[in-house]
One Martini backbone bead per residue (centre of mass of N, CA, C, O) as a GRO file, in nm:
protein
  446
    1ARG     BB    1  12.928   8.532  10.893
    2LEU     BB    2  12.897   8.822  10.799
    3ILE     BB    3  12.888   8.782  10.490
    4ARG     BB    4  12.631   8.561  10.522
    5ALA     BB    5  12.423   8.741  10.598
    6LYS     BB    6  12.062   8.768  10.550
    7LYS     BB    7  12.002   9.071  10.695
    8VAL     BB    8  12.221   9.140  10.937
    9ALA     BB    9  12.531   9.330  11.003
   10ILE     BB   10  12.731   9.349  11.304
   11CYS     BB   11  12.993   9.566  11.428
   12GLY     BB   12  13.235   9.681  11.600
   13ALA     BB   13  13.496   9.907  11.720
   14THR     BB   14  13.674   9.782  11.455
   15MET     BB   15  13.877   9.745  11.179
   16TYR     BB   16  13.821   9.430  11.126
   17CYS     BB   17  13.502   9.464  11.050
   18THR     BB   18  13.462   9.629  10.790
   19TRP     BB   19  13.511   9.430  10.542
   20PRO     BB   20  13.291   9.219  10.592
   21ILE     BB   21  13.053   9.416  10.577
   22LEU     BB   22  13.115   9.503  10.273
   23GLY     BB   23  13.044   9.184  10.178
   24VAL     BB   24  12.759   9.197  10.168
   25ASP     BB   25  12.451   9.167  10.044
   26GLU     BB   26  12.305   9.439   9.880
   27GLN     BB   27  12.003   9.309   9.836
   28THR     BB   28  11.950   9.181  10.157
   29THR     BB   29  12.167   9.349  10.338
   30ILE     BB   30  12.252   9.501  10.639
   31GLY     BB   31  12.519   9.722  10.739
   32TYR     BB   32  12.718   9.790  11.034
   33ILE     BB   33  12.927  10.077  11.105
   34TYR     BB   34  13.157  10.237  11.258
   35GLU     BB   35  13.206  10.582  11.229
   36GLY     BB   36  13.530  10.565  11.317
   37SER     BB   37  13.654  10.405  11.050
   38ASN     BB   38  13.685  10.597  10.789
   39VAL     BB   39  13.458  10.496  10.592
   40LYS     BB   40  13.317  10.538  10.285
   41VAL     BB   41  12.937  10.481  10.250
   42LYS     BB   42  12.725  10.661  10.090
   43HIS     BB   43  12.733  10.481   9.813
   44LEU     BB   44  12.609  10.260  10.002
   45THR     BB   45  12.282  10.143  10.031
   46ASN     BB   46  12.340   9.906  10.282
   47ILE     BB   47  12.507  10.112  10.464
   48ARG     BB   48  12.561  10.179  10.807
   49THR     BB   49  12.598  10.398  11.081
   50TYR     BB   50  12.746  10.415  11.417
   51SER     BB   51  12.755  10.498  11.735
   52SER     BB   52  12.833  10.456  12.036
   53LYS     BB   53  12.581  10.255  12.166
   54ARG     BB   54  12.430  10.267  11.876
   55MET     BB   55  12.111  10.225  11.693
   56GLY     BB   56  12.064  10.464  11.522
   57ASN     BB   57  11.845  10.620  11.772
   58ARG     BB   58  11.912  10.368  11.968
   59HIS     BB   59  11.976  10.226  12.247
   60ILE     BB   60  12.066   9.912  12.308
   61SER     BB   61  11.962   9.895  12.611
   62LYS     BB   62  11.648   9.978  12.499
   63ILE     BB   63  11.625   9.701  12.359
   64ASP     BB   64  11.422   9.456  12.342
   65ASP     BB   65  11.466   9.129  12.289
   66SER     BB   66  11.188   9.056  12.164
   67GLU     BB   67  11.190   9.279  11.953
   68LEU     BB   68  11.443   9.192  11.801
   69LEU     BB   69  11.361   8.895  11.738
   70SER     BB   70  11.106   8.964  11.584
   71TRP     BB   71  11.239   9.120  11.355
   72LEU     BB   72  11.441   8.890  11.260
   73SER     BB   73  11.192   8.672  11.198
   74THR     BB   74  11.105   8.825  10.970
   75GLU     BB   75  11.080   8.918  10.633
   76GLU     BB   76  11.149   9.208  10.711
   77ALA     BB   77  11.454   9.392  10.651
   78MET     BB   78  11.403   9.721  10.649
   79GLY     BB   79  11.185   9.886  10.751
   80ASN     BB   80  11.249  10.200  10.763
   81GLY     BB   81  11.355  10.412  10.538
   82CYS     BB   82  11.293  10.746  10.589
   83ASP     BB   83  11.282  10.991  10.880
   84PRO     BB   84  11.346  11.314  10.960
   85LEU     BB   85  11.116  11.366  11.173
   86LEU     BB   86  11.277  11.197  11.402
   87GLY     BB   87  11.581  11.354  11.427
   88SER     BB   88  11.779  11.136  11.284
   89GLU     BB   89  12.023  11.097  11.059
   90SER     BB   90  12.054  10.780  11.069
   91GLU     BB   91  11.747  10.735  10.960
   92CYS     BB   92  11.851  10.844  10.651
   93GLU     BB   93  11.950  10.605  10.541
   94ILE     BB   94  12.012  10.403  10.286
   95VAL     BB   95  11.816  10.145  10.150
   96PRO     BB   96  11.721   9.889   9.994
   97THR     BB   97  11.549   9.817   9.704
   98ARG     BB   98  11.247   9.650   9.706
   99LEU     BB   99  11.115   9.436   9.469
  100GLY     BB  100  10.803   9.394   9.282
  101ASN     BB  101  10.488   9.216   9.174
  102LYS     BB  102  10.135   9.278   9.271
  103GLY     BB  103   9.938   9.434   9.074
  104SER     BB  104   9.926   9.722   9.120
  105LYS     BB  105   9.709  10.014   9.110
  106GLY     BB  106   9.818  10.316   8.954
  107ALA     BB  107   9.832  10.686   8.954
  108ILE     BB  108   9.911  10.974   8.792
  109VAL     BB  109   9.867  11.315   8.905
  110ILE     BB  110   9.733  11.625   8.752
  111LEU     BB  111   9.681  11.964   8.813
  112ALA     BB  112   9.534  12.167   8.555
  113GLN     BB  113   9.583  12.431   8.310
  114ASN     BB  114   9.450  12.617   8.002
  115ARG     BB  115   9.625  12.872   8.110
  116LYS     BB  116   9.685  13.126   8.282
  117HIS     BB  117   9.796  13.143   8.581
  118SER     BB  118   9.619  13.263   8.855
  119THR     BB  119   9.890  13.306   9.042
  120TYR     BB  120  10.173  13.301   8.841
  121GLY     BB  121  10.144  13.383   8.522
  122ARG     BB  122  10.168  13.125   8.345
  123ASP     BB  123  10.209  12.871   8.104
  124SER     BB  124  10.052  12.581   8.176
  125ASN     BB  125  10.060  12.406   7.919
  126THR     BB  126  10.366  12.406   7.877
  127MET     BB  127  10.435  12.287   8.154
  128LEU     BB  128  10.285  12.021   8.124
  129LYS     BB  129  10.447  11.912   7.883
  130GLY     BB  130  10.718  11.905   8.034
  131THR     BB  131  10.639  11.707   8.256
  132LEU     BB  132  10.557  11.471   8.066
  133SER     BB  133  10.822  11.439   7.917
  134ASN     BB  134  10.987  11.355   8.171
  135LEU     BB  135  10.815  11.118   8.263
  136TYR     BB  136  10.870  10.948   8.008
  137ARG     BB  137  11.178  10.955   7.987
  138PHE     BB  138  11.227  10.846   8.313
  139TYR     BB  139  10.957  10.626   8.320
  140ASN     BB  140  10.685  10.575   8.120
  141GLU     BB  141  10.805  10.424   7.877
  142LYS     BB  142  10.817  10.162   8.063
  143GLN     BB  143  10.564  10.151   8.275
  144LYS     BB  144  10.274  10.259   8.186
  145ASP     BB  145  10.120  10.453   8.354
  146ASP     BB  146   9.871  10.618   8.461
  147ILE     BB  147   9.742  10.949   8.355
  148ILE     BB  148   9.581  11.214   8.534
  149ILE     BB  149   9.402  11.506   8.428
  150PHE     BB  150   9.301  11.758   8.614
  151HIS     BB  151   9.006  11.974   8.575
  152GLU     BB  152   8.765  12.266   8.514
  153GLY     BB  153   8.702  12.274   8.172
  154ASP     BB  154   8.965  12.396   7.985
  155PHE     BB  155   8.962  12.116   7.824
  156ASP     BB  156   8.922  12.026   7.523
  157ASP     BB  157   8.942  11.795   7.283
  158GLU     BB  158   9.183  11.927   7.136
  159SER     BB  159   9.369  11.983   7.385
  160GLN     BB  160   9.383  11.693   7.479
  161ALA     BB  161   9.512  11.570   7.224
  162ASP     BB  162   9.768  11.744   7.237
  163VAL     BB  163   9.870  11.627   7.508
  164ILE     BB  164   9.860  11.322   7.456
  165ASP     BB  165  10.006  11.241   7.185
  166GLY     BB  166   9.938  10.910   7.175
  167ARG     BB  167   9.918  10.861   7.491
  168LYS     BB  168   9.716  10.622   7.638
  169GLU     BB  169   9.764  10.684   7.954
  170ILE     BB  170   9.618  10.949   7.902
  171SER     BB  171   9.383  11.146   8.094
  172PHE     BB  172   9.069  11.312   8.165
  173TYR     BB  173   8.931  11.514   8.451
  174LYS     BB  174   8.647  11.665   8.563
  175LEU     BB  175   8.590  11.914   8.797
  176GLU     BB  176   8.289  11.904   9.002
  177GLY     BB  177   8.098  12.016   9.225
  178GLU     BB  178   8.194  11.879   9.527
  179ASP     BB  179   8.502  11.877   9.410
  180TRP     BB  180   8.452  12.214   9.319
  181GLU     BB  181   8.388  12.371   9.610
  182VAL     BB  182   8.276  12.556   9.852
  183TYR     BB  183   8.360  12.454  10.193
  184PRO     BB  184   8.119  12.534  10.346
  185ALA     BB  185   7.834  12.714  10.273
  186SER     BB  186   7.875  12.934  10.506
  187ILE     BB  187   8.143  13.073  10.344
  188ARG     BB  188   7.993  13.189  10.127
  189GLY     BB  189   8.073  13.528  10.054
  190THR     BB  190   8.363  13.565  10.248
  191GLU     BB  191   8.634  13.629  10.089
  192ASP     BB  192   8.726  13.909  10.222
  193THR     BB  193   8.818  13.741  10.503
  194TRP     BB  194   9.042  13.589  10.391
  195GLN     BB  195   9.344  13.452  10.414
  196SER     BB  196   9.537  13.563  10.202
  197HIS     BB  197   9.576  13.586   9.829
  198GLU     BB  198   9.448  13.346   9.727
  199LYS     BB  199   9.243  13.203   9.527
  200VAL     BB  200   8.982  12.985   9.503
  201GLY     BB  201   9.127  12.772   9.322
  202TYR     BB  202   9.356  12.713   9.522
  203ARG     BB  203   9.159  12.606   9.748
  204HIS     BB  204   9.048  12.377   9.585
  205MET     BB  205   9.316  12.229   9.564
  206ILE     BB  206   9.351  12.171   9.860
  207ARG     BB  207   9.091  12.000   9.895
  208PHE     BB  208   9.152  11.787   9.687
  209TYR     BB  209   9.429  11.674   9.820
  210ALA     BB  210   9.306  11.634  10.115
  211VAL     BB  211   8.996  11.501  10.047
  212ARG     BB  212   8.876  11.417   9.745
  213ILE     BB  213   9.079  11.211   9.600
  214TRP     BB  214   9.021  10.931   9.732
  215GLN     BB  215   8.737  10.866   9.618
  216ILE     BB  216   8.801  10.902   9.323
  217MET     BB  217   9.021  10.681   9.297
  218HIS     BB  218   8.844  10.451   9.396
  219ASN     BB  219   8.622  10.476   9.175
  220LEU     BB  220   8.854  10.421   8.946
  221GLY     BB  221   9.036  10.163   9.072
  222TYR     BB  222   9.263  10.259   9.277
  223ASP     BB  223   9.535  10.204   9.509
  224TYR     BB  224   9.720  10.439   9.392
  225VAL     BB  225   9.883  10.767   9.433
  226CYS     BB  226  10.056  11.016   9.225
  227ARG     BB  227  10.212  11.328   9.251
  228PHE     BB  228  10.207  11.595   9.018
  229ASP     BB  229  10.307  11.890   8.868
  230ASP     BB  230  10.340  12.145   8.625
  231ASP     BB  231  10.614  12.219   8.825
  232SER     BB  232  10.732  11.930   8.783
  233TYR     BB  233  11.060  11.742   8.775
  234LEU     BB  234  11.193  11.481   8.627
  235LEU     BB  235  11.574  11.406   8.623
  236SER     BB  236  11.566  11.084   8.652
  237ASP     BB  237  11.579  10.762   8.680
  238ILE     BB  238  11.326  10.505   8.737
  239PRO     BB  239  11.391  10.147   8.765
  240TYR     BB  240  11.090  10.133   8.883
  241ASN     BB  241  10.785  10.067   9.024
  242LEU     BB  242  10.620  10.259   9.243
  243PHE     BB  243  10.368  10.079   9.318
  244ASP     BB  244  10.516   9.811   9.364
  245PHE     BB  245  10.695   9.917   9.588
  246MET     BB  246  10.471   9.983   9.789
  247ALA     BB  247  10.340   9.699   9.800
  248THR     BB  248  10.589   9.522   9.871
  249ASN     BB  249  10.650   9.721  10.140
  250GLN     BB  250  10.391   9.814  10.283
  251LEU     BB  251  10.309  10.112  10.193
  252ASP     BB  252  10.127  10.434  10.249
  253TYR     BB  253  10.380  10.648  10.225
  254GLY     BB  254  10.538  10.892  10.003
  255TYR     BB  255  10.833  11.108   9.988
  256ARG     BB  256  11.083  11.380   9.956
  257ASN     BB  257  11.016  11.622  10.166
  258ASN     BB  258  11.061  11.862  10.407
  259ALA     BB  259  10.840  12.110  10.577
  260PHE     BB  260  10.774  12.430  10.692
  261GLU     BB  261  10.431  12.451  10.812
  262ALA     BB  262  10.106  12.642  10.943
  263GLY     BB  263   9.984  12.835  10.790
  264TRP     BB  264   9.799  13.171  10.822
  265SER     BB  265   9.733  13.150  11.177
  266GLY     BB  266   9.942  13.094  11.366
  267LYS     BB  267   9.842  12.898  11.653
  268SER     BB  268   9.572  12.755  11.552
  269TRP     BB  269   9.673  12.480  11.461
  270TRP     BB  270   9.728  12.374  11.753
  271GLN     BB  271   9.457  12.461  11.891
  272TRP     BB  272   9.280  12.263  11.719
  273HIS     BB  273   9.433  11.980  11.774
  274GLU     BB  274   9.449  11.927  12.075
  275PRO     BB  275   9.138  11.867  12.127
  276TYR     BB  276   9.108  11.650  11.912
  277PHE     BB  277   9.302  11.435  12.040
  278GLN     BB  278   9.150  11.420  12.307
  279GLU     BB  279   8.883  11.321  12.187
  280ILE     BB  280   8.983  11.049  12.049
  281LYS     BB  281   9.080  10.930  12.312
  282ARG     BB  282   8.811  10.933  12.464
  283ASP     BB  283   8.619  10.795  12.231
  284PHE     BB  284   8.857  10.573  12.090
  285GLY     BB  285   9.154  10.529  12.213
  286ARG     BB  286   9.334  10.738  12.045
  287GLU     BB  287   9.668  10.807  11.934
  288PRO     BB  288   9.921  10.946  11.811
  289LYS     BB  289  10.177  10.794  11.668
  290TRP     BB  290  10.437  11.040  11.582
  291LEU     BB  291  10.391  11.352  11.614
  292THR     BB  292  10.577  11.403  11.901
  293ASP     BB  293  10.873  11.291  11.866
  294HIS     BB  294  11.017  11.591  11.797
  295CYS     BB  295  10.950  11.703  12.060
  296LYS     BB  296  11.004  11.864  12.334
  297GLY     BB  297  10.980  11.640  12.595
  298LYS     BB  298  10.757  11.469  12.489
  299CYS     BB  299  10.477  11.550  12.434
  300ARG     BB  300  10.155  11.457  12.488
  301TYR     BB  301  10.079  11.699  12.312
  302PHE     BB  302   9.995  11.907  12.053
  303HIS     BB  303  10.224  12.183  12.096
  304HIS     BB  304  10.375  12.480  12.034
  305LYS     BB  305  10.573  12.513  12.276
  306CYS     BB  306  10.725  12.215  12.209
  307CYS     BB  307  10.698  12.178  11.878
  308GLY     BB  308  10.671  12.412  11.704
  309LYS     BB  309  10.723  12.379  11.406
  310PHE     BB  310  10.571  12.236  11.142
  311LEU     BB  311  10.658  11.911  11.018
  312GLY     BB  312  10.637  11.826  10.683
  313PHE     BB  313  10.530  11.747  10.355
  314TYR     BB  314  10.643  11.807  10.030
  315ASN     BB  315  10.349  11.738   9.830
  316ASN     BB  316  10.412  11.760   9.512
  317PHE     BB  317  10.525  11.480   9.611
  318PHE     BB  318  10.337  11.169   9.618
  319ILE     BB  319  10.251  10.851   9.779
  320ALA     BB  320   9.936  10.663   9.811
  321ASN     BB  321   9.707  10.483   9.994
  322VAL     BB  322   9.383  10.494   9.935
  323THR     BB  323   9.253  10.304  10.146
  324ARG     BB  324   9.385  10.430  10.399
  325PHE     BB  325   9.241  10.719  10.357
  326LEU     BB  326   8.942  10.565  10.395
  327GLU     BB  327   8.967  10.523  10.676
  328PRO     BB  328   8.813  10.620  10.966
  329ASP     BB  329   9.039  10.790  11.103
  330ILE     BB  330   9.108  10.980  10.864
  331GLN     BB  331   8.815  11.061  10.789
  332HIS     BB  332   8.745  11.202  11.051
  333TYR     BB  333   8.957  11.421  11.022
  334LEU     BB  334   8.884  11.531  10.736
  335LYS     BB  335   8.592  11.607  10.803
  336ARG     BB  336   8.654  11.810  11.025
  337MET     BB  337   8.827  11.991  10.850
  338ASP     BB  338   8.620  12.051  10.630
  339ASP     BB  339   8.395  12.175  10.821
  340SER     BB  340   8.569  12.432  10.908
  341GLY     BB  341   8.694  12.594  10.639
  342TYR     BB  342   9.018  12.650  10.664
  343MET     BB  343   9.113  12.614  10.370
  344TYR     BB  344   8.987  12.898  10.309
  345THR     BB  345   9.007  13.110  10.555
  346LEU     BB  346   9.327  13.010  10.649
  347ARG     BB  347   9.498  12.835  10.442
  348TRP     BB  348   9.491  12.541  10.492
  349ASN     BB  349   9.687  12.299  10.363
  350ASP     BB  350   9.769  11.995  10.219
  351LEU     BB  351  10.038  11.959  10.356
  352ILE     BB  352   9.943  11.969  10.660
  353ILE     BB  353   9.707  11.769  10.646
  354GLN     BB  354   9.853  11.523  10.531
  355SER     BB  355  10.079  11.515  10.745
  356MET     BB  356   9.896  11.473  10.987
  357ALA     BB  357   9.766  11.206  10.900
  358VAL     BB  358  10.029  11.044  10.894
  359GLN     BB  359  10.147  11.104  11.188
  360ALA     BB  360   9.873  11.015  11.345
  361PHE     BB  361   9.791  10.717  11.170
  362ILE     BB  362  10.072  10.624  11.049
  363PRO     BB  363  10.311  10.423  11.060
  364LYS     BB  364  10.649  10.480  11.012
  365HIS     BB  365  10.709  10.198  10.857
  366GLN     BB  366  10.489  10.316  10.621
  367VAL     BB  367  10.716  10.530  10.552
  368TRP     BB  368  10.872  10.700  10.265
  369HIS     BB  369  11.197  10.822  10.157
  370PHE     BB  370  11.290  10.955   9.865
  371HIS     BB  371  11.637  10.943   9.692
  372ASP     BB  372  11.663  10.794   9.376
  373PHE     BB  373  11.599  11.086   9.243
  374SER     BB  374  11.564  11.355   9.041
  375TYR     BB  375  11.424  11.684   9.145
  376ALA     BB  376  11.167  11.939   9.068
  377HIS     BB  377  11.030  12.250   9.215
  378ASN     BB  378  10.837  12.550   9.082
  379SER     BB  379  10.707  12.831   9.204
  380GLY     BB  380  10.627  13.017   8.932
  381LYS     BB  381  10.830  13.127   8.723
  382PRO     BB  382  11.023  12.925   8.477
  383ASN     BB  383  11.330  13.082   8.453
  384THR     BB  384  11.357  13.025   8.770
  385LEU     BB  385  11.405  13.022   9.102
  386ASN     BB  386  11.152  13.082   9.347
  387TRP     BB  387  10.975  12.822   9.484
  388GLY     BB  388  11.198  12.561   9.581
  389ILE     BB  389  11.356  12.281   9.399
  390VAL     BB  390  11.680  12.123   9.339
  391GLN     BB  391  11.725  11.760   9.340
  392LEU     BB  392  11.936  11.511   9.390
  393SER     BB  393  12.047  11.226   9.400
  394HIS     BB  394  12.235  11.046   9.633
  395ASN     BB  395  12.435  10.897   9.386
  396VAL     BB  396  12.605  11.136   9.296
  397SER     BB  397  12.938  11.189   9.215
  398ASP     BB  398  12.898  11.503   9.082
  399PRO     BB  399  12.696  11.740   9.197
  400GLU     BB  400  12.789  12.012   9.081
  401PHE     BB  401  12.788  11.930   8.784
  402GLU     BB  402  12.493  11.826   8.771
  403MET     BB  403  12.356  12.089   8.849
  404GLN     BB  404  12.459  12.255   8.610
  405ARG     BB  405  12.338  12.075   8.390
  406ILE     BB  406  12.039  12.098   8.469
  407LEU     BB  407  12.010  12.402   8.452
  408ARG     BB  408  12.099  12.415   8.148
  409ASP     BB  409  11.959  12.152   7.993
  410GLU     BB  410  11.675  12.103   8.141
  411LEU     BB  411  11.573  12.406   8.251
  412GLU     BB  412  11.700  12.671   8.137
  413TRP     BB  413  11.882  12.822   8.339
  414PRO     BB  414  12.073  12.972   8.522
  415SER     BB  415  12.333  12.964   8.689
  416LEU     BB  416  12.428  12.900   9.001
  417GLU     BB  417  12.583  13.163   9.050
  418SER     BB  418  12.355  13.352   8.956
  419ILE     BB  419  12.136  13.269   9.155
  420LEU     BB  420  12.301  13.333   9.414
  421GLU     BB  421  12.374  13.631   9.348
  422ASN     BB  422  12.068  13.737   9.315
  423ASP     BB  423  11.989  13.535   9.593
  424GLY     BB  424  12.179  13.484   9.869
  425HIS     BB  425  11.978  13.488  10.124
  426SER     BB  426  11.735  13.262  10.030
  427THR     BB  427  11.954  13.100   9.870
  428LYS     BB  428  12.062  12.752   9.867
  429VAL     BB  429  12.344  12.518   9.871
  430GLY     BB  430  12.325  12.160   9.947
  431PHE     BB  431  12.282  11.919  10.187
  432VAL     BB  432  11.985  11.702  10.197
  433ASP     BB  433  11.980  11.402  10.291
  434ASP     BB  434  12.226  11.340  10.076
  435MET     BB  435  12.116  11.582   9.890
  436TYR     BB  436  12.167  11.788   9.640
  437THR     BB  437  12.052  12.135   9.706
  438LEU     BB  438  11.832  12.369   9.568
  439ARG     BB  439  11.694  12.652   9.762
  440ARG     BB  440  11.371  12.837   9.775
  441PRO     BB  441  11.365  12.900  10.055
  442TYR     BB  442  11.580  12.763  10.290
  443TYR     BB  443  11.376  12.754  10.556
  444PHE     BB  444  11.138  12.542  10.456
  445LEU     BB  445  11.350  12.326  10.468
  446ALA     BB  446  11.474  12.053  10.663
   0.00000   0.00000   0.00000
């Protein structure tokens, strides 16, 4: 009966249960094994472990019978993919990737410059070509998804053709007017008072990814958008279509990593949001979906005192449902944020704004944490790790060897030992959510 389970197979804390659970269909069924059975299962994508009297992060005695029966009777076998924001390591187990093709239309977007980077001082055009090369090598040679390169007018026809290089999926889109201007008008000319050192173009980028991108992508006819940067690198195969995966699993948001960040303005991030959420509860009867789930004492409101550092999504890679971000609840929040001007004056960035929108308005079972491909992102000069990550897929058999290979052959960086030796205090290597990760600085990733 365990082996033939169609959706989920659960067995108690006995050694006799282990082997039948390992025999379930890995494409359709999740198996739960008691963690004390001493069987290594991390390489098995459909097997989870539980500690005594617990399922995932919930005590069995606290699961209502009707809730459990309702879940078992639906078509959806997977539930939530992985959400470290919820605070339980067991909720970050890998579950089977369910694929399908619903004809969803999505595009990969990159915001690029055709000159020396205004903040990091690197050759952005060369970086962009490297990002595109890896995207095609590991994904788009097969999937042929559209790729839109957004820019502010510094790519002429000749430079566009040079980047496209015969790949018909690539197009360019110039950002101008209300999509690329300081907003609101009342803060124009006050740049000397803005917090942090980033130039106005960087803050335009924040507003673009936080607020403006959704309507643009909708107007272009896309259902989903996936972000890469010109300093992002896909480093292993993705054997399925990302947008079809999102549509098939009815997901509204997908991300790669969590990160601690709350703008450059002390506690004002929490102080701004607490009355906002009280207002929408009073006026619309809405409360944040799971924003405070990880806060100490389960705070009723989003408050710095009990919620601590804001834990968001490291969104240099994300996939989102465009239509969902255009719905009234999220748009109300984004409009209020946009009108505040804090993306410019306080440097509240797209990471924290987008993360807040997801945690406050999108149910957590519609959020997915991608584990199954290797990926790097590096802000700064391109010859070594400055601020970012190199992270392997969860299923790499020899992660230390693979990390050394990627650093040497793919990124052409110094060896792992050299990177750690030159900056051993803020750079660390180890497992983050079952993925072998090199990160600098180590403290900004959860």
